[in-house]
DOGURO-539778 format. One line per 8 residues: number of its first residue (from 1); their letters; for each residue z, y, x of N, C-alpha, C. Coordinates in Angstrom, 2 decimals. Last residue first. Layout:
N
NUM	A	Z Y X Z Y X Z Y X; ...
***
This chain:
161
161	XXXXXXXX	101.75 65.37 139.96 102.75 66.04 140.81 103.49 67.06 140.04; 99.79 64.32 138.30 100.95 63.48 138.57 102.00 64.18 139.41; 98.07 65.81 135.60 98.46 65.87 137.01 99.76 65.10 137.24; 96.22 63.86 133.32 97.47 64.60 133.54 97.80 64.62 135.03; 94.08 62.33 132.65 93.83 63.50 133.50 95.08 64.33 133.78; 94.81 60.36 130.88 94.50 59.95 132.27 94.34 61.14 133.20; 95.06 61.77 128.50 96.25 61.14 129.07 96.02 60.76 130.55; 92.34 62.49 128.16 93.38 63.51 128.29 94.62 62.93 128.96
153	XXXXXXXX	91.18 59.98 127.82 90.79 60.82 128.96 91.84 61.89 129.22; 92.44 59.21 125.39 92.66 58.45 126.63 92.30 59.26 127.87; 91.41 61.20 123.64 92.84 61.04 123.84 93.13 60.31 125.14; 88.56 62.79 125.24 89.17 61.87 124.27 90.67 61.79 124.55; 87.98 66.29 125.83 88.26 64.94 126.28 88.80 64.08 125.14; 85.78 68.08 123.55 86.87 67.99 124.52 87.06 66.53 124.91; 83.93 68.06 121.51 84.03 69.26 122.34 85.18 69.24 123.34; 84.07 65.65 120.12 82.78 66.10 120.64 82.93 67.22 121.67
145	XXXXXXXX	86.56 63.21 120.77 86.22 64.53 120.23 84.93 65.00 120.88; 88.02 60.10 119.99 87.00 60.84 120.72 86.66 62.13 119.99; 90.77 58.23 120.50 90.21 59.20 119.56 89.28 60.09 120.37; 91.69 54.75 120.80 91.29 56.05 121.36 90.83 56.94 120.22; 92.76 52.64 119.40 92.73 52.55 120.86 92.34 53.87 121.53; 94.45 51.37 116.62 93.79 52.55 117.20 93.91 52.48 118.72; 93.81 48.04 115.51 94.72 49.04 116.05 93.93 50.17 116.69; 93.65 45.28 113.34 92.97 46.47 113.83 94.00 47.51 114.28
137	XXXXXXXX	94.44 41.93 114.11 94.89 43.20 113.53 94.13 44.37 114.17; 93.92 39.57 115.43 93.57 39.66 114.02 93.94 40.96 113.35; 94.63 40.16 118.08 95.38 39.15 117.32 95.15 39.29 115.82; 93.02 43.19 117.78 93.88 42.38 118.64 94.71 41.44 117.78; 90.32 45.18 117.72 90.95 44.11 116.95 91.70 43.21 117.92; 90.44 48.68 118.14 90.21 47.35 118.71 90.91 46.34 117.81; 88.89 51.79 117.27 89.88 50.74 117.04 89.46 49.47 117.74; 88.53 55.20 117.54 88.08 53.91 118.07 89.21 52.91 117.89
129	XXXXXXXX	87.54 57.85 115.60 88.69 57.01 115.94 88.15 55.64 116.34; 86.01 60.82 116.30 85.77 59.40 116.05 86.99 58.63 116.51; 85.85 64.01 114.60 86.24 63.15 115.70 85.86 61.71 115.33; 85.19 67.39 113.58 84.97 65.95 113.51 85.47 65.26 114.77; 86.54 70.01 111.70 86.31 69.47 113.05 86.22 67.96 112.96; 85.76 72.85 109.62 86.22 71.48 109.84 85.84 70.99 111.23; 86.64 76.26 110.36 85.64 75.22 110.14 86.23 73.83 110.37; 89.44 77.73 108.73 88.72 77.38 109.95 87.72 76.29 109.62
121	XXXXXXXX	91.19 78.10 106.63 90.35 79.22 107.05 89.60 78.98 108.35; 92.35 75.54 106.08 91.96 76.46 105.00 90.95 77.49 105.48; 90.97 72.66 107.75 91.91 73.77 107.66 91.45 74.67 106.54; 90.46 69.19 108.38 90.16 70.38 107.60 91.33 71.38 107.64; 88.77 66.75 110.25 90.01 67.48 110.03 89.67 68.81 109.38; 87.17 63.71 109.76 87.02 65.16 109.78 88.37 65.77 109.44; 86.10 60.78 111.42 87.15 61.49 110.69 86.88 62.98 110.81; 84.50 57.64 111.71 84.41 59.10 111.77 85.51 59.71 110.91
113	XXXXXXXX	85.43 54.86 113.49 85.53 55.50 112.18 85.44 57.01 112.38; 84.51 51.97 114.93 84.46 53.41 115.17 84.39 54.08 113.80; 85.80 48.91 116.23 85.35 49.72 115.09 85.41 51.18 115.49; 85.53 45.68 117.69 85.68 47.12 117.82 85.15 47.81 116.57; 85.09 42.98 117.22 86.29 43.36 117.97 86.50 44.86 118.14; 82.85 42.70 115.53 83.95 41.72 115.46 85.22 42.22 116.13; 82.24 46.07 114.42 81.79 44.80 114.97 82.97 43.84 114.89; 81.46 48.85 112.46 82.42 47.80 112.73 81.71 46.58 113.31
105	XXXXXXXX	81.46 52.13 111.84 80.65 51.12 112.53 81.63 50.06 113.00; 81.67 54.31 109.07 82.32 53.34 109.95 81.27 52.42 110.56; 81.80 57.77 107.97 81.17 56.46 108.16 81.94 55.60 109.16; 84.88 59.36 107.27 83.43 59.28 107.11 82.95 57.86 107.35; 87.81 60.68 105.78 87.14 59.65 106.56 85.66 59.64 106.24; 89.56 63.73 106.16 88.72 62.87 105.34 88.00 61.89 106.27; 92.64 65.59 106.07 91.59 64.87 106.77 90.75 64.11 105.75; 94.45 68.75 106.08 94.05 67.46 105.52 92.98 66.82 106.39
97	XXXXXXXX	95.30 70.86 107.64 95.99 70.61 106.37 95.66 69.23 105.79; 95.86 70.64 111.25 95.02 70.73 110.05 95.83 70.42 108.79; 97.80 72.57 113.50 97.69 71.35 112.71 96.79 71.55 111.49; 96.68 73.90 116.36 96.98 74.28 114.98 96.75 73.06 114.10; 95.84 72.49 118.52 97.16 73.12 118.59 97.62 73.55 117.21; 94.14 69.28 118.44 94.31 70.70 118.11 95.73 71.19 118.40; 93.55 66.57 118.17 92.86 67.35 119.20 93.01 68.85 119.01; 94.88 64.86 116.63 93.89 65.68 115.93 93.12 66.55 116.91
89	XXXXXXXX	96.36 63.63 118.56 95.77 62.76 117.54 94.79 63.52 116.64; 97.50 65.57 120.17 96.35 64.85 120.70 95.69 63.92 119.68; 98.57 68.63 119.33 98.53 67.29 118.76 97.32 66.54 119.28; 99.94 70.56 122.01 99.37 70.42 120.67 99.41 68.97 120.26; 99.39 70.25 125.11 99.98 71.30 124.29 99.34 71.27 122.92; 99.89 68.47 127.74 99.33 68.24 126.41 100.07 69.17 125.46; 101.47 69.84 129.63 100.05 69.59 129.89 99.32 69.32 128.58; 103.69 72.36 128.22 103.34 70.99 128.62 101.85 70.82 128.82
81	XXXXXXXX	104.50 75.42 129.74 103.80 74.78 128.63 103.44 73.36 129.06; 107.70 75.54 131.41 106.25 75.69 131.36 105.68 74.98 130.14; 110.31 74.90 131.47 110.01 76.33 131.33 108.51 76.59 131.26; 110.50 72.22 132.01 110.75 72.64 130.62 110.46 74.12 130.39; 108.13 70.59 133.88 109.03 71.73 133.92 109.25 72.21 132.48; 108.08 67.06 133.78 107.45 68.34 133.47 108.52 69.42 133.46; 107.48 63.85 135.13 108.39 65.01 135.00 107.59 66.29 134.73; 106.10 61.33 133.23 105.80 62.31 134.28 106.73 63.51 134.10
73	XXXXXXXX	106.59 59.86 130.97 107.42 59.57 132.15 107.18 60.56 133.29; 104.64 60.55 129.15 105.99 61.06 128.93 106.91 60.83 130.12; 102.47 59.10 130.27 102.44 60.56 130.20 103.86 61.12 130.07; 103.38 56.53 129.80 103.18 56.96 131.18 103.13 58.48 131.24; 103.25 56.49 127.02 104.56 56.40 127.68 104.47 56.85 129.14; 100.46 56.58 126.73 101.30 57.67 126.20 102.67 57.66 126.88; 99.75 54.14 127.90 99.20 55.39 128.44 100.03 56.59 127.97; 101.12 52.37 126.16 101.50 52.45 127.57 100.98 53.74 128.20
65	XXXXXXXX	99.65 52.82 123.81 101.09 53.12 123.84 101.56 53.28 125.28; 97.22 51.81 124.67 97.32 53.24 124.34 98.78 53.67 124.32; 97.90 49.11 125.01 97.45 49.89 126.18 97.48 51.39 125.90; 98.61 48.27 122.40 99.61 48.31 123.46 99.18 49.14 124.67; 97.16 50.44 119.91 97.07 49.31 120.82 98.17 49.40 121.87; 98.92 51.58 116.94 98.26 51.81 118.23 98.20 50.55 119.07; 100.51 51.36 114.72 99.08 51.57 114.49 98.27 51.62 115.79; 103.08 51.21 115.63 102.56 50.03 114.92 101.07 50.16 114.61
57	XXXXXXXX	103.72 53.71 116.73 103.22 52.66 117.60 102.68 51.43 116.87; 104.83 55.86 115.46 103.42 55.58 115.19 102.90 54.34 115.91; 107.43 56.21 116.33 107.20 56.09 114.89 105.77 55.66 114.55; 106.97 56.59 119.06 107.68 55.39 118.61 107.44 55.15 117.12; 105.82 59.14 118.99 105.03 57.99 119.44 105.66 56.69 118.93; 107.98 60.67 118.23 106.87 60.55 117.29 105.95 59.40 117.68; 109.57 60.32 120.55 110.06 59.88 119.25 108.91 59.71 118.25; 108.06 61.50 122.59 108.36 60.07 122.65 108.83 59.52 121.30
49	XXXXXXXX	105.67 63.69 120.91 106.94 63.44 121.60 107.15 61.93 121.72; 103.76 65.92 119.61 103.56 64.76 120.50 104.81 64.58 121.35; 104.13 66.77 116.16 104.36 67.04 117.57 104.23 65.77 118.38; 104.02 66.34 113.50 102.82 66.02 114.25 102.96 66.36 115.73; 106.32 64.96 111.33 106.17 65.88 112.46 104.98 65.44 113.31; 104.46 63.69 108.46 105.61 63.77 109.36 105.34 64.78 110.47; 102.12 63.55 107.09 103.33 63.69 106.28 104.59 63.86 107.14; 100.19 63.10 108.99 100.18 64.39 108.31 101.46 64.62 107.51
41	XXXXXXXX	100.86 60.42 109.71 100.86 61.50 110.71 100.96 62.87 110.05; 100.39 58.99 107.34 101.74 59.07 107.92 101.84 60.27 108.86; 97.66 59.43 107.14 98.54 59.79 106.02 99.96 59.95 106.55; 96.81 58.32 109.57 96.75 59.77 109.39 97.54 60.24 108.16; 97.38 55.55 109.09 97.93 56.26 110.24 97.95 57.77 110.00; 95.88 55.01 106.77 97.34 54.88 106.75 97.98 55.65 107.90; 93.25 55.47 107.77 93.76 56.22 106.63 95.29 56.19 106.60; 93.11 53.54 109.80 92.97 54.96 110.13 93.55 55.82 109.00
33	XXXXXXXX	93.42 51.21 108.21 94.35 51.50 109.31 94.31 52.98 109.66; 91.22 51.37 106.51 92.56 51.43 105.95 93.59 51.76 107.02; 89.12 51.07 108.35 89.24 52.31 107.57 90.64 52.46 107.00; 89.57 48.41 109.26 89.70 49.55 110.18 89.87 50.88 109.44; 91.62 46.49 106.96 90.32 46.98 107.42 90.52 48.16 108.37; 93.98 45.72 105.86 93.72 45.28 107.22 92.37 45.75 107.74; 93.96 46.63 103.30 94.92 47.25 104.21 94.67 46.84 105.65; 92.11 44.88 102.17 91.75 46.29 102.34 92.68 46.96 103.35
25	XXXXXXXX	93.62 42.51 102.15 92.40 42.59 102.92 92.03 44.04 103.20; 95.65 43.27 100.43 96.00 42.87 101.79 94.77 42.94 102.68; 94.17 43.73 98.11 94.89 44.84 98.73 95.24 44.51 100.17; 93.30 41.12 97.60 92.33 42.19 97.84 92.96 43.38 98.52; 95.72 39.86 97.13 94.91 39.44 98.28 93.88 40.51 98.61; 96.43 41.14 94.76 97.25 41.31 95.96 96.47 40.94 97.20; 94.43 40.14 93.06 94.55 41.59 93.29 95.34 41.86 94.55; 95.03 37.42 93.10 93.75 37.90 93.61 93.78 39.39 93.91
17	XXXXXXXX	97.57 37.49 91.90 97.41 36.96 93.25 96.11 37.44 93.88; 96.92 38.46 89.36 97.80 39.25 90.22 97.67 38.79 91.67; 95.34 36.28 88.45 94.77 37.62 88.54 95.60 38.50 89.49; 97.24 34.22 88.46 96.06 34.12 89.32 95.44 35.50 89.52; 98.98 35.24 86.49 99.47 34.98 87.85 98.30 34.92 88.82; 97.27 35.29 84.25 97.87 36.53 84.74 98.34 36.36 86.18; 96.75 32.55 84.00 95.64 33.48 84.24 96.18 34.80 84.80; 99.32 31.59 83.43 98.62 31.16 84.65 97.48 32.13 84.99
9	XXXXXXXX	99.76 32.84 80.92 100.63 33.13 82.05 99.95 32.77 83.37; 97.79 31.56 79.41 97.74 33.01 79.60 98.57 33.43 80.80; 98.79 28.95 79.52 97.47 29.25 80.08 97.33 30.75 80.33; 101.26 29.35 78.18 101.24 28.86 79.55 99.91 29.18 80.22; 100.36 30.15 75.64 101.18 31.07 76.45 101.17 30.66 77.91; 99.03 27.77 74.88 98.29 29.02 74.99 99.05 30.02 75.84; 101.20 26.01 74.81 100.09 25.76 75.72 99.28 27.03 75.93; 102.71 27.07 72.72 103.25 27.07 74.08 102.15 26.87 75.12
1	X	100.99 26.56 70.55 101.29 27.93 70.91 101.81 28.02 72.34
***
């Protein structure tokens, strides 16, 4: 009887280990990174601030973080509308209610994940999240929009004076 219990216990342990490994693999996929980032983004303040950037930096490439920090370092008049007015991660001033992921194109070092943002009374809006694989980890490097500048282009076009 003890032998049977031991074998059953080993099978359960192996099964749990395999399930955990599958979850770890899924969490490291480009789709999982985009899903986790936007789940967090939608559940928290979507304003573009140094504080919100700090909360999201574990999902972003170091070069994208640097581009955002460079933007925040540019003096802006507090009496004027900021150059980036809205949420650059959704490309909107009116925050969407939800998002859905679409197709993915993945190579060894870059991935492109389609995402659609949804509102109750407005047409959905599509974008493409570009990820880079750095040190074995997928990180968001840019967000491209069909009808406006990408996140990186927006950050690079900020007037410096």
